[in-house]
NUDRENRO-537099 format. One record per residue (C-alpha): residue in three letters; x, y, z. Coordinates in pm, whole numbers, padded with zeros to 5 digits, always signed. Example, Ala and Ser with C-alpha at 12.3 -4.5 7.8 and 13.67 -1.06 7.14 Angstrom:
// NUDRENRO-537099
ALA+01230-00450+00780/SER+01367-00106+00714/
//
This chain:
// NUDRENRO-537099
UNK-01791-07988-07681/UNK-01557-08041-07388/UNK-01285-07851-07569/UNK-01520-07556-07612/UNK-01602-07555-07241/UNK-01236-07572-07152/UNK-01164-07274-07376/UNK-01442-07069-07215/UNK-01309-07150-06866/UNK-00960-07044-06966/UNK-01084-06716-07112/UNK-01297-06651-06804/UNK-01007-06720-06569/UNK-00784-06498-06773/UNK-01034-06213-06774/UNK-01100-06255-06402/UNK-00730-06252-06333/UNK-00687-05941-06542/UNK-00980-05773-06367/UNK-00841-05854-06024/UNK-00495-05733-06120/UNK-00636-05420-06280/UNK-00850-05344-05976/UNK-00560-05403-05739/UNK-00328-05185-05950/UNK-00589-04912-05963/UNK-00625-04930-05583/UNK-00250-04902-05535/UNK-00236-04605-05771/UNK-00523-04428-05597/UNK-00369-04513-05260/UNK-00047-04349-05375/UNK-00220-04043-05524/UNK-00471-03994-05243/UNK-00313-04116-04918/UNK-00528-04135-04609/UNK-00427-03885-04344/UNK-00453-04047-04001/UNK-00250-03785-03818/UNK-00475-03647-03550/UNK-00390-03356-03317/UNK-00421-03520-02977/UNK-00427-03361-02636/UNK-00088-03378-02468/UNK-00092-03591-02154/UNK+00186-03575-01897/UNK+00207-03908-01719/UNK+00393-03973-01393/UNK+00648-04250-01361/UNK+00388-04469-01190/UNK+00133-04419-01468/UNK-00094-04150-01322/UNK-00201-03857-01539/UNK-00047-03543-01395/UNK-00154-03285-01650/UNK-00368-03268-01964/UNK-00365-03003-02237/UNK-00619-02923-02507/UNK-00521-03032-02856/UNK-00416-02777-03116/UNK-00775-02758-03238/UNK-00902-02700-02879/UNK-01039-03050-02825/UNK-01012-03285-02533/UNK-00889-03569-02750/UNK-00674-03795-02536/UNK-00473-04079-02682/UNK-00568-04424-02553/UNK-00293-04682-02577/UNK-00361-05041-02679/UNK-00324-05185-02325/UNK-00598-04947-02211/UNK-00848-05121-02443/UNK-00950-05403-02212/UNK-01126-05722-02332/UNK-01443-05604-02156/UNK-01438-05279-02350/UNK-01353-05453-02677/UNK-01638-05704-02642/UNK-01892-05435-02559/UNK-01801-05201-02844/UNK-01777-05479-03105/UNK-02109-05633-03003/UNK-02278-05296-03031/UNK-02108-05156-03342/UNK-01947-05427-03553/UNK-01966-05796-03457/UNK-01764-05907-03761/UNK-01494-05642-03728/UNK-01209-05892-03715/UNK-01336-06081-04021/UNK-01425-05828-04292/UNK-01181-05626-04511/UNK-01311-05288-04394/UNK-01668-05329-04519/UNK-01935-05594-04460/UNK-02081-05708-04798/UNK-02374-05891-04638/UNK-02472-05593-04428/UNK-02433-05361-04727/UNK-02662-05576-04946/UNK-02919-05602-04667/UNK-02914-05226-04612/UNK-02939-05155-04985/UNK-03241-05385-05015/UNK-03423-05220-04729/UNK-03347-04877-04863/UNK-03483-04968-05209/UNK-03799-05121-05065/UNK-03879-04828-04841/UNK-03750-04558-05075/UNK-03554-04395-04800/UNK-03248-04465-04587/UNK-03366-04694-04308/UNK-03059-04896-04230/UNK-02687-04831-04249/UNK-02406-05080-04292/UNK-02109-04884-04163/UNK-01837-05090-04004/UNK-01607-04957-03734/UNK-01348-04904-04005/UNK-01592-04696-04212/UNK-01701-04499-03906/UNK-01334-04427-03834/UNK-01294-04293-04187/UNK-01599-04072-04136/UNK-01451-03937-03812/UNK-01123-03865-03988/UNK-01289-03706-04294/UNK-01643-03583-04217/UNK-01869-03562-04528/UNK-02234-03521-04615/UNK-02426-03848-04612/UNK-02453-03920-04988/UNK-02392-04227-05202/UNK-02075-04067-05339/UNK-01953-04009-04985/UNK-02034-04372-04909/UNK-01821-04484-05204/UNK-01531-04268-05091/UNK-01566-04403-04739/UNK-01557-04755-04879/UNK-01229-04682-05060/UNK-01085-04513-04756/UNK-01189-04805-04534/UNK-00999-05046-04757/UNK-00700-04811-04740/UNK-00719-04810-04363/UNK-00731-05188-04348/UNK-00440-05205-04592/UNK-00210-04990-04379/UNK-00315-05071-04021/UNK-00394-05372-03808/UNK-00741-05435-03668/UNK-00633-05340-03317/UNK-00484-05014-03443/UNK-00806-04929-03630/UNK-01012-05001-03319/UNK-00775-04786-03115/UNK-00808-04500-03365/UNK-01187-04532-03358/UNK-01202-04518-02978/UNK-00977-04212-02981/UNK-01211-04021-03214/UNK-01569-04104-03114/UNK-01761-03790-03002/UNK-01904-03730-02655/UNK-02050-03386-02704/UNK-01892-03043-02689/UNK-01518-03055-02738/UNK-01474-03399-02580/UNK-01363-03673-02819/UNK-01236-04021-02753/UNK-01330-04276-02491/UNK-01026-04196-02275/UNK-01120-03828-02262/UNK-01473-03914-02156/UNK-01349-04166-01901/UNK-01120-03912-01732/UNK-01343-03608-01757/UNK-01669-03777-01653/UNK-01557-04065-01430/UNK-01218-03938-01313/UNK-01024-04255-01401/UNK-00857-04419-01701/UNK-01047-04665-01924/UNK-00889-04979-01778/UNK-01040-04900-01439/UNK-01397-04853-01562/UNK-01670-05093-01452/UNK-01893-05273-01703/UNK-02174-05025-01632/UNK-01942-04731-01695/UNK-01801-04889-02010/UNK-02149-04955-02144/UNK-02244-04595-02068/UNK-01953-04469-02275/UNK-02032-04701-02567/UNK-02385-04568-02610/UNK-02310-04194-02590/UNK-02133-04154-02932/UNK-02448-04248-03123/UNK-02650-03975-02951/UNK-02401-03724-02800/UNK-02655-03440-02809/UNK-02948-03610-02637/UNK-02749-03834-02402/UNK-02540-03577-02217/UNK-02350-03707-01918/UNK-02418-03504-01609/UNK-02743-03360-01752/UNK-02955-03656-01866/UNK-02818-03933-01647/UNK-03159-04089-01587/UNK-03221-04134-01960/UNK-02869-04265-02002/UNK-02928-04527-01731/UNK-03233-04654-01917/UNK-03043-04686-02243/UNK-02746-04839-02063/UNK-02961-05104-01895/UNK-03130-05188-02227/UNK-02790-05269-02374/UNK-02680-05456-02062/UNK-02988-05675-02102/UNK-02892-05744-02462/UNK-02541-05834-02347/UNK-02692-06087-02105/UNK-02918-06235-02373/UNK-02617-06276-02602/UNK-02415-06437-02321/UNK-02146-06176-02354/UNK-02090-06154-01975/UNK-02202-06374-01686/UNK-02529-06305-01505/UNK-02366-06187-01182/UNK-02161-05925-01364/UNK-02468-05804-01556/UNK-02677-05792-01238/UNK-02417-05575-01062/UNK-02395-05345-01363/UNK-02775-05302-01381/UNK-02793-05181-01020/UNK-02487-04958-01032/UNK-02579-04589-00998/UNK-02454-04340-01255/UNK-02258-04062-01086/UNK-02092-03915-01393/UNK-02038-03540-01402/UNK-01801-03303-01578/UNK-01466-03286-01399/UNK-01166-03059-01440/UNK-00876-03200-01636/UNK-00572-03298-01424/UNK-00354-02992-01359/UNK-00069-03121-01144/UNK+00296-03018-01199/UNK+00199-02724-01425/UNK+00551-02588-01482/UNK+00700-02925-01562/UNK+00402-03012-01782/UNK+00441-02700-01994/UNK+00811-02758-02026/UNK+00763-03118-02140/UNK+00492-03022-02386/UNK+00730-02768-02541/UNK+01009-03025-02555/UNK+00782-03293-02706/UNK+00528-03104-02919/UNK+00405-03401-03125/UNK+00398-03666-02854/UNK+00046-03739-02722/UNK+00172-03906-02403/UNK+00489-03782-02232/UNK+00610-03999-01947/UNK+00764-03773-01686/UNK+01011-03905-01431/UNK+00823-03756-01134/UNK+00628-03972-00891/UNK+00267-03867-00851/UNK+00264-03905-00471/UNK+00592-03717-00425/UNK+00477-03442-00662/UNK+00146-03397-00480/UNK+00320-03395-00142/UNK+00582-03141-00254/UNK+00318-02911-00406/UNK+00111-02921-00088/UNK+00408-02859+00143/UNK+00542-02571-00069/UNK+00204-02400-00097/UNK+00133-02428+00277/UNK+00483-02304+00362/UNK+00454-02009+00123/UNK+00119-01915+00275/UNK+00287-01888+00616/UNK+00556-01660+00472/UNK+00318-01411+00312/UNK+00301-01210+00633/UNK+00675-01141+00587/UNK+00622-01018+00228/UNK+00781-01338+00093/UNK+00554-01479-00174/UNK+00720-01758-00365/UNK+00924-02074-00352/UNK+01051-02340-00591/UNK+01161-02697-00523/UNK+01339-02966-00722/UNK+01380-03321-00591/UNK+01611-03566-00771/UNK+01673-03938-00725/UNK+02051-03966-00689/UNK+02075-04319-00831/UNK+01878-04263-01153/UNK+01922-03881-01166/UNK+01552-03858-01247/UNK+01342-03573-01113/UNK+01106-03701-00844/UNK+00916-03374-00788/UNK+00920-03041-00971/UNK+00754-02736-00815/UNK+00813-02417-01014/UNK+00620-02183-00782/UNK+00403-02190-00472/UNK+00078-02133-00663/UNK+00064-02149-01042/UNK-00275-01975-01048/UNK-00151-01673-00853/UNK-00079-01429-01137/UNK-00032-01138-00897/UNK+00282-01291-00745/UNK+00411-01435-01073/UNK+00293-01787-01007/UNK+00343-01889-01370/UNK+00716-01807-01354/UNK+00916-02130-01343/UNK+01141-02085-01042/UNK+01333-02400-01130/UNK+01471-02232-01442/UNK+01474-01868-01329/UNK+01824-01716-01315/UNK+01901-01595-00964/UNK+02204-01512-00748/UNK+02326-01819-00555/UNK+02472-01637-00255/UNK+02713-01875-00080/UNK+02564-02193-00221/UNK+02859-02242-00462/UNK+03119-02260-00184/UNK+03115-02642-00151/UNK+03240-02672-00510/UNK+03519-02420-00441/UNK+03637-02607-00133/UNK+03619-02937-00322/UNK+03837-02793-00598/UNK+04083-02666-00335/UNK+04094-03016-00179/UNK+04167-03163-00523/UNK+04434-02902-00594/UNK+04613-02999-00271/UNK+04584-02645-00140/UNK+04393-02736+00176/UNK+04280-03023+00393/UNK+03985-03001+00635/UNK+04201-02869+00921/UNK+04418-02633+00720/UNK+04411-02292+00884/UNK+04265-02008+00678/UNK+04265-01642+00776/UNK+03921-01496+00842/UNK+04045-01140+00881/UNK+03984-00816+00687/UNK+04168-00854+00357/UNK+04201-00637+00049/UNK+04212-00835-00274/UNK+04339-00574-00522/UNK+04069-00330-00419/UNK+03799-00586-00337/UNK+03726-00609+00035/UNK+03462-00874+00111/UNK+03283-00892+00442/UNK+03121-01177+00633/UNK+02745-01220+00658/UNK+02744-01120+01027/UNK+03018-00854+00976/UNK+03239-01029+01227/UNK+03581-01192+01186/UNK+03711-01507+01350/UNK+04086-01486+01288/UNK+04259-01811+01183/UNK+04001-02090+01136/UNK+04009-02439+00987/UNK+03888-02494+00631/UNK+03601-02714+00751/UNK+03494-02446+00999/UNK+03508-02183+00725/UNK+03289-02391+00493/UNK+03043-02506+00761/UNK+03006-02145+00881/UNK+03004-02005+00526/UNK+03277-01748+00595/UNK+03336-01516+00304/UNK+03699-01399+00339/UNK+03851-01752+00344/UNK+03640-01846+00041/UNK+03754-01541-00156/UNK+04115-01608-00054/UNK+04084-01967-00178/UNK+03932-01851-00506/UNK+04212-01599-00544/UNK+04470-01874-00497/UNK+04288-02131-00710/UNK+04212-01884-00988/UNK+03877-01754-01105/UNK+03921-01916-01446/UNK+03959-02262-01288/UNK+03643-02214-01085/UNK+03448-02087-01386/UNK+03575-02382-01591/UNK+03449-02625-01325/UNK+03109-02453-01320/UNK+03098-02478-01698/UNK+03169-02852-01681/UNK+02888-02882-01425/UNK+02643-02729-01674/UNK+02606-02371-01548/UNK+02500-02204-01872/UNK+02472-01843-01748/UNK+02811-01862-01579/UNK+02973-01974-01904/UNK+02815-01680-02083/UNK+02932-01434-01817/UNK+03279-01588-01778/UNK+03475-01282-01900/UNK+03302-01050-01653/UNK+03327-01265-01339/UNK+03568-01190-01056/UNK+03629-01291-00697/UNK+03271-01200-00599/UNK+03162-01505-00802/UNK+03187-01736-00501/UNK+02971-01498-00292/UNK+02686-01492-00543/UNK+02816-01254-00809/UNK+02679-01463-01096/UNK+02352-01603-01228/UNK+02241-01964-01170/UNK+01918-02164-01175/UNK+01775-02400-00916/UNK+01805-02680-01171/UNK+02178-02613-01218/UNK+02240-02590-00844/UNK+02050-02910-00769/UNK+02233-03093-01048/UNK+02565-02985-00893/UNK+02466-03124-00552/UNK+02344-03446-00715/UNK+02701-03467-00842/UNK+02828-03427-00485/UNK+02605-03717-00385/UNK+02758-03923-00667/UNK+03126-03881-00594/UNK+03180-03567-00802/UNK+03028-03705-01122/UNK+02792-03443-01266/UNK+02552-03582-01525/UNK+02231-03453-01684/UNK+01919-03493-01474/UNK+01617-03638-01650/UNK+01270-03490-01680/UNK+01129-03805-01840/UNK+01145-04167-01735/UNK+01473-04323-01846/UNK+01299-04641-01957/UNK+01089-04444-02204/UNK+01345-04210-02354/UNK+01714-04159-02416/UNK+01689-03783-02384/UNK+02007-03585-02319/UNK+01937-03230-02200/UNK+02131-02936-02337/UNK+02332-02918-02015/UNK+02576-03173-02154/UNK+02704-03520-02084/UNK+02880-03664-01780/UNK+03164-03460-01634/UNK+03402-03535-01347/UNK+03405-03209-01154/UNK+03549-03334-00824/UNK+03727-03647-00711/UNK+03544-03890-00479/UNK+03790-03797-00204/UNK+03726-03423-00229/UNK+03352-03485-00252/UNK+03358-03696+00064/UNK+03548-03428+00256/UNK+03292-03169+00145/UNK+03004-03396+00242/UNK+03144-03464+00588/UNK+03175-03090+00642/UNK+02822-03013+00523/UNK+02667-03276+00749/UNK+02779-03090+01063/UNK+02491-02941+01261/UNK+02690-02705+01486/UNK+02675-02415+01243/UNK+02500-02081+01205/UNK+02283-02186+00911/UNK+02091-02431+01127/UNK+01739-02285+01154/UNK+01620-02140+01480/UNK+01481-02395+01729/UNK+01628-02690+01537/UNK+01929-02744+01768/UNK+01786-03047+01946/UNK+01492-03122+01723/UNK+01409-03482+01635/UNK+01278-03343+01304/UNK+01634-03278+01187/UNK+01705-03519+00898/UNK+02049-03665+00846/UNK+02159-03481+00536/UNK+02448-03275+00405/UNK+02325-02930+00318/UNK+02438-02579+00234/UNK+02252-02250+00241/UNK+02291-01928+00048/UNK+02152-01577+00076/UNK+02202-01335-00211/UNK+02304-00972-00182/UNK+02011-00757-00076/UNK+01831-01064+00065/UNK+01654-01131-00262/UNK+01717-01506-00277/UNK+01729-01772-00008/UNK+01874-02114-00095/UNK+01904-02442+00085/UNK+02020-02753-00098/UNK+02075-03087+00072/UNK+02136-03450-00007/UNK+02166-03796+00141/UNK+02229-04128-00033/UNK+01884-04142-00196/UNK+01773-03789-00280/UNK+01892-03438-00346/UNK+01648-03157-00268/UNK+01696-02802-00393/UNK+01495-02518-00239/UNK+01472-02155-00342/UNK+01257-01900-00156/UNK+01203-01535-00244/UNK+01004-01306-00470/UNK+01005-01338-00848/UNK+00985-00960-00860/UNK+01335-00944-00710/UNK+01224-00740-00409/UNK+01448-00806-00109/UNK+01311-00878+00238/UNK+01504-00818+00559/UNK+01383-01147+00711/UNK+01486-01355+00411/UNK+01781-01590+00467/UNK+01887-01933+00355/UNK+01908-02060+00712/UNK+01577-01945+00856/UNK+01365-01919+00540/UNK+01473-02194+00300/UNK+01621-02460+00529/UNK+01303-02533+00732/UNK+01129-02612+00403/UNK+01422-02834+00304/UNK+01398-03028+00630/UNK+01021-03060+00595/UNK+01053-03203+00245/UNK+01320-03454+00349/UNK+01114-03567+00646/UNK+00809-03617+00426/UNK+01004-03787+00149/UNK+01269-03997+00322/UNK+01225-03991+00699/UNK+01467-04227+00877/UNK+01623-04330+00546/UNK+01753-04690+00558/UNK+01999-04635+00274/UNK+02298-04566+00502/UNK+02560-04299+00459/UNK+02850-04228+00227/UNK+03166-04437+00268/UNK+03516-04288+00256/UNK+03708-04354-00069/UNK+04014-04577-00059/UNK+04256-04296-00151/UNK+04157-04094+00156/UNK+04377-04137+00461/UNK+04463-03965+00789/UNK+04779-03811+00928/UNK+04897-03606+01224/UNK+04905-03231+01169/UNK+04976-02923+01371/UNK+04647-02766+01483/UNK+04799-02420+01447/UNK+04836-02444+01068/UNK+04707-02780+00947/UNK+05056-02860+00812/UNK+05274-03160+00897/UNK+05412-03109+01252/UNK+05753-02947+01279/UNK+06001-02921+01565/UNK+05791-02660+01747/UNK+05457-02850+01721/UNK+05389-03030+02048/UNK+05015-03119+02035/UNK+04939-03272+01692/UNK+04587-03379+01592/UNK+04450-03609+01321/UNK+04337-03474+00983/UNK+04214-03636+00663/UNK+04413-03592+00344/UNK+04413-03714-00016/UNK+04715-03937-00075/UNK+04944-03805-00344/UNK+04744-03482-00377/UNK+04731-03291-00048/UNK+05041-03081+00003/UNK+05309-03208+00235/UNK+05445-02895+00401/UNK+05625-02880+00735/UNK+05458-02652+00983/UNK+05607-02303+01010/UNK+05374-02151+01266/UNK+05677-02038+01463/UNK+05998-01887+01333/UNK+06341-01876+01495/UNK+06473-01530+01567/UNK+06816-01445+01708/UNK+06793-01187+01986/UNK+07000-01045+02265/UNK+06977-01203+02609/UNK+06702-00965+02718/UNK+06496-01031+02408/UNK+06469-00665+02319/UNK+06670-00663+01994/UNK+06670-00908+01702/UNK+06961-00983+01474/UNK+06994-01084+01113/UNK+07263-01320+00985/UNK+07476-01019+00894/UNK+07487-00862+01237/UNK+07433-01157+01474/UNK+07684-01160+01760/UNK+07832-01474+01909/UNK+07626-01451+02227/UNK+07289-01416+02046/UNK+07000-01626+02181/UNK+06769-01828+01953/UNK+06402-01775+02035/UNK+06074-01888+01870/UNK+05807-01632+01777/UNK+05463-01669+01609/UNK+05505-01672+01233/UNK+05191-01475+01152/UNK+05081-01367+00807/UNK+05075-00987+00766/UNK+04694-00969+00747/UNK+04656-01183+01061/UNK+04918-00974+01236/UNK+04729-00656+01148/UNK+04402-00816+01268/UNK+04552-00908+01604/UNK+04684-00558+01645/UNK+04355-00386+01561/UNK+04158-00626+01779/UNK+04416-00594+02059/UNK+04465-00966+02073/UNK+04786-01033+02268/UNK+05065-01224+02093/UNK+05439-01245+02121/UNK+05601-00997+01883/UNK+05946-01004+01728/UNK+06167-00734+01884/UNK+06294-00459+01654/UNK+06597-00529+01441/UNK+06941-00427+01557/UNK+06957-00052+01477/UNK+07335-00073+01447/UNK+07316-00319+01158/UNK+07439-00163+00837/UNK+07312-00443+00611/UNK+06951-00329+00605/UNK+07046+00015+00491/UNK+07287-00088+00216/UNK+07224-00082-00158/UNK+07220-00460-00206/UNK+06897-00648-00283/UNK+06701-00864-00038/UNK+06900-01142+00126/UNK+06748-01484+00040/UNK+06762-01683+00364/UNK+06553-01993+00298/UNK+06774-02187+00052/UNK+07150-02219+00022/UNK+07318-02108-00297/UNK+07476-02386-00509/UNK+07312-02659-00301/UNK+07129-02976-00407/UNK+06776-03067-00289/UNK+06613-03408-00324/UNK+06237-03451-00367/UNK+05988-03734-00417/UNK+05833-03666-00764/UNK+05510-03846-00669/UNK+05456-03634-00359/UNK+05699-03341-00365/UNK+05736-03150-00040/UNK+05695-02777-00068/UNK+06002-02558-00024/UNK+05990-02228+00160/UNK+06109-01897+00020/UNK+06217-01635+00272/UNK+06424-01322+00272/UNK+06552-01032+00477/UNK+06504-00687+00329/UNK+06570-00328+00422/UNK+06339-00152+00665/UNK+06227+00072+00381/UNK+06093-00225+00177/UNK+05718-00299+00184/UNK+05690-00560-00093/UNK+05919-00820-00250/UNK+05875-01011-00576/UNK+05979-01375-00621/UNK+06091-01525-00951/UNK+06159-01890-01040/UNK+06384-01941-01342/UNK+06324-01576-01434/UNK+05944-01626-01434/UNK+05736-01422-01191/UNK+05597-01644-00915/UNK+05425-01416-00665/UNK+05450-01100-00458/UNK+05468-01093-00078/UNK+05572-00888+00219/UNK+05935-00924+00330/UNK+05840-01127+00638/UNK+05588-01352+00463/UNK+05673-01718+00409/UNK+05615-01823+00048/UNK+05595-02189-00058/UNK+05633-02364-00393/UNK+05648-02718-00530/UNK+05983-02769-00704/UNK+06044-02979-01013/UNK+06363-03175-01084/UNK+06631-02971-01262/UNK+06837-02655-01219/UNK+06649-02374-01047/UNK+06728-02004-01033/UNK+06559-01816-00750/UNK+06540-01439-00762/UNK+06398-01188-00513/UNK+06346-00821-00598/UNK+06223-00544-00371/UNK+06003-00246-00449/UNK+06316-00027-00475/UNK+06440-00212-00780/UNK+06714-00407-00600/UNK+06742-00783-00640/UNK+06952-01086-00554/UNK+06979-01438-00704/UNK+07083-01787-00605/UNK+07105-02117-00791/UNK+07015-02464-00666/UNK+06975-02808-00820/UNK+06659-03012-00754/UNK+06697-03390-00793/UNK+06448-03676-00781/UNK+06503-03942-00519/
//
């Protein structure tokens, strides 16, 4: 008998095992063939760095369905929703057998559906896949519920449920209701507010927030009383909740930072929550200041402005204002001024001067000629149509003089400048590279406010230009299309530029700001495009870089528009609001930057005729080491009325010093009637100048040896004497063309060790040569 029982048990166990395995295999097969789709089109939320919601967008199916993250589901919310909907949620496998049997019994006894047994998991399935309420639908929901439990944790299922529950109209999800009816995220809701939101999904049509609040309060208090009876919360908390008034009403979705929000939504189309790098308080302040400032400019027919504020340390955008008023369609408010391509005016000059510092061409006190100059047919003019004669490089940059800048670009080379702009991420400039000329540095190209601000952030970081971030660095590793880190300038050149741009005795200081205590300590540069269509002002200190553009998106110019008086006051206002009396200190000079005595007449190392030297900064091993030649020795007769060359100089000739002026400066002095000591005419009896020989090279001695320091080679001067009928001479080094000049112009070059052939040809086809040997010390 016992053997028979044992056999039956074995058979039963075997059949049960087979049934379980068969059922499980069937479930896995059905799960594979009919996967549950839990992908839901959520509303895109743009969150500030400090966690505030800046902007919310409708989902693709036009719903307010905002994604609630797990930390937003507080214990208070979890307890309330589980007590009301599914007390055994954390214990059942997706369905509650006891509740299902109880509901089935009641339904059979009454002959109609009187009680349901849907768990939160099953309700989630129904929200994901709505069906008619039939027994077949119930069976499918049961299978889907098990699927959901198989693939997701309990917390994830609860999160999905809270993101889908309806609140009437096109509002779905507890977070959507919390923001749109109470104006705050779920974690900040009170118990009364949480209870209100837990009872609405069961009756979203009859319990409409903002319309039937009195009825909702009654239902809310009924559930609060049940919470107290169950001991879910303490009596004091329940008492406060019962007396709390219901002030819910339909609010507008957050609409801050509209241009940035649309850009981030485009960049992250399938991300429900995008964490922007901007700070909510800084963004709100910037938007308010820009809108108020633009309103004051409307009387001048200036309608728009854009602002970008960047944290220099993290390179994250702190505030992003694309236009003065996004809702103003008449003035193009929806145009993103941060990315609009505009002319930069003179705002690119700091980069040019920095490149010239790095190339050793200039130091801050190098003299540059601000005189009318023709650059192969291009004749630039200054903003005020005035000329200053010889000026220092720092004066030329601080006063944004055009002719010195074009002359520097001509010497540096347009291709080098374009290459540097390309490294700094100027996309439009790279595309236009073949068509750009010397007008590039005066605004003859297209740039964006984002590109310009990124460049100045690089100036604030020692010449290192890196991508700036739209999203919080802790949340993403995004790398914008602008490229990776590039060293555009050395720290030494950047510091020299910064020290120049911090000067306040300059014409681009706004009116009435000369002695104002509202003047922030920043380095800044302005720009005004041709036709006064664009006004720029970009500044930086240790903490922030602020880029400002003011103008009309239509491109209409305005006579009153200028970088100094239109854009800079807004720049100062933003800095004062953002970082007034900044405690972060100022930039420190790099170790490779030193000082030396120079001649104030040229900025070169003092020569024999320099008697009042001054101090100037220079980059060791980079800045050129050239003896000053601001005066030249001329042999004359005793009366000083005739000059002699080496060919015709008599024994009683007198050596005198005369200003060694460049031809364009000489012409400027003559036209402006500025007195200066002129070289007397050459000896008319000299036959050398009228002979058939080529120009006489006077600066170096034929067959001589010259020693240089390879690490810091001194420049050698090329000079010649030519016939009175010669207007232009051409210099060649080792039979390679070096440059053209006037016969009286001093030309300099940096020699390299080795044999050197120097040739000089005139415009009559005559030439002469000499050979020297350059050796390293």
